[in-house]
C-alpha positions as CSV (number, residue, x, y, z in Angstrom):
1,M,0.0,0.0,0.0
2,K,2.8,2.4,0.9
3,E,4.6,1.6,-2.3
4,L,1.5,2.5,-4.3
5,R,1.3,5.9,-2.5
6,Y,5.0,6.5,-3.3
7,R,4.4,5.7,-6.9
8,A,1.4,8.0,-7.0
9,A,3.5,10.8,-5.4
10,A,6.2,10.2,-8.0
11,S,4.0,10.5,-11.1
12,G,4.1,14.3,-11.1
13,A,0.4,14.6,-11.4
14,V,-0.2,15.4,-7.7
15,Q,2.4,18.1,-7.9
16,C,0.8,19.6,-11.0
17,Q,-2.6,19.7,-9.2
18,M,-1.0,21.4,-6.1
19,M,0.4,24.1,-8.4
20,D,-2.9,24.5,-10.1
21,M,-4.6,25.0,-6.7
22,A,-2.0,27.6,-5.7
23,N,-2.0,29.3,-9.1
24,P,-5.4,28.8,-10.8
25,G,-5.4,28.7,-14.5
26,V,-1.6,28.5,-14.9
27,V,-1.3,24.7,-15.3
28,P,-2.6,23.2,-18.5
29,M,-4.4,20.4,-16.7
30,H,-5.5,18.7,-20.0
31,K,-1.8,17.8,-20.5
32,V,-1.5,16.1,-17.1
33,N,-1.8,12.3,-17.1
34,F,-3.3,11.2,-13.7
35,D,-3.0,7.6,-14.8
36,A,0.7,7.7,-15.4
37,K,2.3,4.4,-14.6
38,T,5.4,4.3,-16.7
39,E,8.5,6.5,-16.3
40,Y,7.9,8.0,-19.8
41,D,4.4,9.2,-18.8
42,M,5.7,10.5,-15.5
43,I,8.4,12.5,-17.3
44,Q,5.8,14.1,-19.5
45,N,4.0,15.3,-16.3
46,Y,7.2,16.7,-14.9
47,K,7.8,18.6,-18.2
48,V,4.5,20.3,-17.7
49,L,5.4,21.1,-14.1
50,Q,8.8,22.5,-15.2
51,D,7.1,24.7,-17.8
52,V,4.8,26.0,-15.1
53,F,7.9,26.8,-12.9
54,N,9.5,28.6,-15.8
55,K,6.3,30.6,-16.5
56,L,6.0,31.7,-12.9
57,K,9.8,32.4,-12.7
58,I,10.3,29.8,-9.9
59,N,14.0,29.1,-9.7
60,K,13.7,25.4,-8.8
61,H,15.3,22.5,-10.7
62,I,13.2,19.4,-10.8
63,E,15.4,16.2,-10.4
64,V,13.1,14.1,-12.6
65,N,15.4,11.1,-12.9
66,K,15.3,10.7,-9.1
67,L,11.7,11.4,-8.6
68,V,10.3,8.9,-11.2
69,K,12.2,6.1,-9.3
70,G,9.6,6.5,-6.5
71,R,12.2,6.6,-3.7
72,P,10.4,7.9,-0.6
73,L,13.0,10.4,0.6
74,D,13.6,12.0,-2.8
75,N,9.8,12.5,-3.3
76,L,9.3,13.6,0.4
77,E,11.9,16.3,0.0
78,F,10.3,17.7,-3.1
79,L,6.8,17.5,-1.7
80,Q,8.0,19.3,1.4
81,W,9.4,22.1,-0.7
82,L,6.2,22.2,-2.8
83,K,4.1,22.4,0.3
84,R,6.2,25.3,1.7
85,Y,5.7,27.1,-1.7
86,C,1.9,26.6,-1.7
87,D,1.7,27.8,1.9
88,S,3.6,30.9,0.9
89,I,1.0,31.6,-1.8
90,N,-2.2,30.8,0.2
91,G,-1.0,31.2,3.7
92,G,-1.5,27.5,4.4
93,L,-5.2,27.7,3.8
94,M,-7.0,25.4,1.3
95,N,-9.1,27.1,-1.4
96,E,-12.6,25.8,-0.6
97,N,-13.9,26.8,-4.0
98,Y,-11.3,24.7,-5.7
99,N,-12.7,21.5,-7.3
100,P,-9.9,19.1,-8.0
101,V,-12.0,16.6,-9.9
102,E,-13.4,19.3,-12.2
103,R,-9.9,20.6,-12.8
104,R,-8.7,17.1,-13.7
105,T,-11.3,16.7,-16.4
106,K,-11.4,20.3,-17.6
107,G,-9.5,19.7,-20.8
108,G,-11.8,16.8,-21.8
109,K,-14.9,18.8,-20.9
110,D,-13.8,21.7,-23.2
111,R,-13.3,19.3,-26.1
112,N,-16.6,17.6,-25.4
113,L,-18.4,21.0,-25.2
114,K,-17.1,22.0,-28.7
115,G,-18.2,18.6,-30.1
116,S,-21.7,19.0,-28.6
117,Q,-22.1,22.5,-30.1
118,K,-21.3,21.1,-33.6
119,S,-23.8,18.3,-33.1
120,F,-26.4,20.7,-32.0
121,K,-26.0,23.0,-35.0
122,S,-26.2,19.9,-37.3
123,L,-29.4,18.8,-35.6
124,Q,-31.0,22.3,-36.1
125,T,-30.2,22.1,-39.8
126,N,-31.8,18.7,-40.1
127,N,-34.9,19.8,-38.3
128,S,-35.5,22.7,-40.6
129,L,-35.2,20.4,-43.6
130,N,-37.7,17.9,-42.1
131,S,-40.5,20.2,-40.9
132,S,-43.2,17.7,-41.7
133,S,-42.0,15.5,-38.8
134,C,-41.8,18.3,-36.3
135,N,-44.2,16.8,-33.8
136,G,-42.4,13.5,-33.7
137,M,-39.1,15.2,-33.3
138,G,-40.5,17.4,-30.5
139,S,-41.4,14.4,-28.4
140,N,-38.0,12.9,-29.0
141,K,-36.3,16.2,-27.9
142,I,-38.3,16.0,-24.6
143,S,-37.1,12.4,-24.1
144,V,-33.5,13.4,-24.8
145,I,-33.8,16.4,-22.3
146,K,-35.1,14.1,-19.6
147,Q,-32.3,11.6,-20.2
148,G,-29.8,14.5,-20.1
149,K,-31.1,15.7,-16.7
150,S,-31.0,12.2,-15.2
151,G,-27.5,11.7,-16.7
152,G,-26.4,15.1,-15.2
153,V,-27.6,14.0,-11.7
154,A,-25.7,10.7,-12.0
155,A,-22.6,12.5,-13.2
156,G,-22.8,14.9,-10.3
157,A,-23.1,12.0,-7.9
158,D,-20.0,10.3,-9.5
159,S,-18.1,13.6,-9.2
160,S,-19.0,13.9,-5.5
161,V,-17.8,10.3,-4.9
162,E,-14.6,10.9,-6.8
163,L,-14.0,14.2,-4.9
164,Q,-14.4,12.4,-1.6
165,A,-11.9,9.7,-2.7
166,L,-9.4,12.3,-3.9
167,T,-9.7,14.2,-0.6
168,K,-9.1,11.0,1.3
169,E,-6.1,10.2,-0.9
170,I,-4.6,13.7,-0.3
171,T,-5.2,13.3,3.5
172,E,-3.4,9.9,3.5
173,L,-0.5,11.4,1.5
174,K,-0.2,14.2,4.0
175,L,-0.1,11.7,6.9
176,S,2.5,9.6,5.0
177,V,4.6,12.7,4.5
178,D,4.4,13.6,8.1
179,L,5.4,10.1,9.2
180,L,8.2,10.0,6.8
181,E,9.4,13.4,7.9
182,K,9.5,12.3,11.5
183,E,11.3,9.1,10.6
184,R,13.8,11.0,8.5
185,D,14.5,13.4,11.3
186,F,14.9,10.5,13.8
187,Y,17.5,8.7,11.8
188,F,19.3,11.9,10.7
189,A,19.7,12.8,14.4
190,K,21.3,9.4,15.1
191,L,23.6,9.8,12.1
192,R,24.6,13.3,13.3
193,D,25.4,11.9,16.8
194,I,27.6,9.2,15.2
195,E,29.4,11.8,13.1
196,I,30.1,14.1,16.1
197,L,31.4,11.1,18.1
198,C,33.7,10.1,15.2
199,Q,35.0,13.7,15.0
200,T,36.2,13.8,18.6
201,P,40.0,14.2,18.8
202,E,40.4,10.9,20.8
203,L,38.6,8.8,18.2
204,E,38.8,10.5,14.8
205,N,42.0,8.8,13.7
206,L,41.0,5.3,14.9
207,P,40.4,2.9,12.0
208,M,36.8,2.2,13.1
209,A,36.0,5.9,13.1
210,V,37.7,6.4,9.8
211,G,35.6,3.5,8.3
212,I,32.4,4.9,9.7
213,K,33.2,8.4,8.3
214,K,34.0,6.8,4.9
215,I,30.4,5.4,4.8
216,L,28.8,8.7,6.1
217,Y,30.6,10.9,3.5
218,A,30.2,8.5,0.5
219,A,29.2,10.8,-2.4
220,D,28.2,8.2,-5.0
221,E,24.8,6.8,-4.1
222,K,25.1,3.9,-6.6
223,E,28.2,2.4,-4.9
224,S,28.4,1.4,-1.3
225,A,31.4,2.4,0.7
226,L,30.9,-0.5,3.1
227,E,33.6,-2.7,1.4
228,E,36.2,0.0,1.6
229,A,35.3,0.7,5.2
230,Q,35.6,-3.0,6.1
231,A,39.0,-3.1,4.4
232,I,40.3,-0.3,6.6
233,V,39.1,-2.0,9.8
234,S,40.4,-5.4,8.7
235,Q,43.8,-4.0,7.8
236,S,44.1,-2.4,11.2
237,I,43.1,-5.7,12.9
238,N,45.7,-7.6,10.9
239,V,48.4,-5.1,11.9
240,E,47.5,-5.4,15.5
241,E,47.5,-9.2,15.4
242,S,50.9,-9.2,13.7
243,G,52.2,-6.8,16.3
244,F,51.0,-9.1,19.1
245,S,52.7,-12.1,17.4
246,D,56.0,-10.3,17.3
247,D,55.8,-9.4,21.0
248,D,55.2,-13.1,21.8
249,D,58.2,-14.2,19.8
């Protein structure tokens, strides 16, 4: 379940919607893919987000290659930054008039509206050419209008259910972010204590302290420094053992 939340947070769609809420009308929501599952689709969402940043003159580079991997800490850091930005825009208050479901489908609605207008004009032309069947067409129009109203009520109910589901999802994401933030701070504090201990003058030159600092300061995230640290400690142990052997002789 947590992994699914991380992947949802990594898609870039949530971030686009947050920017749309903070800056209404700036994000081209019809370009955002809320069903993004592959890295390619996620990258397209981040391209939209980066364009929005550029448009708003936000000096923030999006590390797309890291975010699409779905690693919790990378996405947590970016979401925390985005939350601080949104809070700076709206003072931490949520816009009650903002309808996320409607904004998600706005692009599709605009296209459907244009298609409906064309169909309506075509229907008017056909009615003028077939005036002899006016009464029959009138009854059909009434039936269509009734069906449209009932369909509109059903669509409204579906939108309400989807809105509730989306609100619940956002709440769960916020809780996950808070828990991850506390967990990160907890382990960061421990690592900081270890670092301070290894930097004390009495210990900083000991092989064990050197090996630990080698791991703490490793810059390349793709390669572990554990083997190198183990080699330093093992070498010191071998030296000590050989020293003891010489004394015994």
